[in-house]
N, C-alpha and C positions, 0 to 999 in steps of 0.2 A: 714405801720402798726407798732405799738409799740411792744416792747418785751412783754408787759403785754397782748396786744391783740392777739399776736401770740401764747402765752402759752394758753390763754383761748380758742382759736380756735382749737388748738391741743387737748386740754382736751375734748372739745365737740365732736370732731371727734372720739376720742378714745371711748368716752361714747356711741356714736351712733353705732360704730362698735360692741361694746360689746352687746348692746341691740339687734341690728339687728341679730347678730350671735345667740343669745339666742332664738329669735323668729324662725329663720330658723331651729334650732335644735328641737324646739317644733313642728314645722309644718312638719318636715321631716317624711315620711311614716315609720311606724314601720316595722321591718323585718317580713316577712311571716313565719309562722310555716310550717313544711314539709307538713302537711295535707292541709293547706290553699294554699300553693304554688302549690301543685298537683291539687287541686280543681280549682284554678284560671287559670292555664296554661295548664293542661294536660287532665282534665276530659271531656272537650268538644269532644275530639277525642277518648280517651281511656276509657271513662266512669268512674263513681264514684267508681266502684269496680275493675277498671283496666282491665276488660275483653273485652273492646272495645265498642264504641258507635255504635249500629246497624245502625242508620241513617247516621252517618258519613262514615261507611263502604260502604253503598250504594252510597252515594254522591261521594266519592273518587274512587269508583269501585275497592276496595281493597279486598284481601283475609282477612276475619275476623281475622285470626291468626296474621296478620300484626299489628293489634292494641291491641292484647292481651298481657298484661304485666305480666300475671300470668302463662304463659306457660313455658315449659322446656327450650325453646330457650333463653328466657329472663333470666331465673334463671341461665343459664349456662354462662352468660356474667359476666365479672369482673366489679367491681365498676368503673374502669378506662374506660371500654368499654361503660358503660351506660352514664358516664359523657361526653364522647366524642360525643355521639349521641345527648344528650341534648343540649350541647353547639354548636355543629356544624350542627345539623340537619341531616336528612337522608331521601332520596327520597322526598316525599311530606311533610315531617315533617319540620317545620321551625326551624332555629337555635335560641337558647335562650341566646347566648353570649351577655352580656351587659344588658339582661332583668332580669336575676336572678343572685344573688350574689353567690360566691363560697359556702357560708354556706347553702344557699337555694338549690343549686344544690345537695350538699351532703345530705341535708334533704330529697329531692325528691327521691334520690337513695335509702336511707334508707326506705322511705315509700314504694317504689316499692318492695324492698326485703320483707317487711311485707305482701304485697299483695300476693306474690308468695309462702309465707310460708304456709305449710299445717296447717289447724286449728285442734286443739286438741279436740277430741270429749269427752264429759263427760262420765265417767264410769257408767254403769248401777247401780241403787240403789236397792240392794237386799231387803231391808226392805220395800221400796215402792212397789216393784213388788210382794212381798208376799201377798199384798192385794187381788190379784187374787185367792189366795189359802184359804183365811180365811173362806169363806162360808162353806167349807167342813172340813178343817183341824184345824179351830179355831184360835183365836188370839194368843194363846200360842203354836200353832203348835202341840198340843197333841190330836187333833181330836174333832169334834163337836158331842156331844152325840145325839142331835136331828137328825142330818144328818145321823149318823150311823144307827139310828133306822129306818129312812125313807128308807135307802138303804138296810136294812136288812143285815148289815155287822157287824162284830166284831169291836167295837170301836177302838181296837188296830190297825186295818187296816188303820185308818186315822191318827194315831199318827206318826208324822215325826221325833220325837225326841227319838224314842225307839232304842234299840241296833241294831236291824235288819236293820233299815233304815240307821242309821249312819254308819253301817259297809259297806254299799254299796259304791262303788267308785263314783266319780263325773260323770264319763262316764255312769255308770249304772243309776244314778239318772236322768241324762240328757235324756237317752233313754226312761225311763218311762214317764218323763214329756212331751217330744216331741211326743211320739207315743201313750201314754195312756196305761192304764192297768185295766182290768176288767171294773168297772163302771166309772173309771176316764177318762175323755175325753183327747184327744190329744191336745197339745198346739203348735204343729208345725205350723208355719205361724202366730202364735199369740205372741210367744216369740222367741227371737233369742237365739243362743247357748250361747252368752255372758251373756244374761239376765238370762238364766237358771243357768249358773255357779254362777252368783251373788246371786241368791236365795239360791242355795246350800251352798254357803259360809255363808250366813246370818243364815241359819238353824244350821250349825255347830257351829257358834258363840253362838246361843241361847242355844245349848246343854251344852256348857261350863259354 
């Protein structure tokens, strides 16, 4: 082979390696996001919500708590503890060493932490809850004249923005709302204490 042929062959070989390397990079599977990694590797046993797959619990004859990743026992483990279990396996759980990258394992641990975190409940909306009171107390909270006439009461008795009502403590307002007063029905069981407090806060804001 001449020098020219040798150079040409080397050039073609280098070009082939470059092209094939590019194809391999494009064909390589993309890294899984934490949620995807958990769904693909963990949800079949631990369930989508991390509380355990009931069918798998029955099949493996496990205590349901063993597959619950939202319990206090799991929350008490360190990230290193969880990583060790994921990579090395535990009891009937297979090892995922070599099946998940370090980044994916860290992502799954973060995902598990999110499952165990308590969800923040939305605070009661006082303005929306006041809709239960409009029929008697009016949209402006100063009392509905027609309702006062129907009940044969002084319109001032339905005014929630007068000085007497606003002078009451939140506890006193809550007691009246929950237990009722005169012709006003009791809302115990219909409104929680937090919801009543939200309505009281709304009314004080309207007064200002």
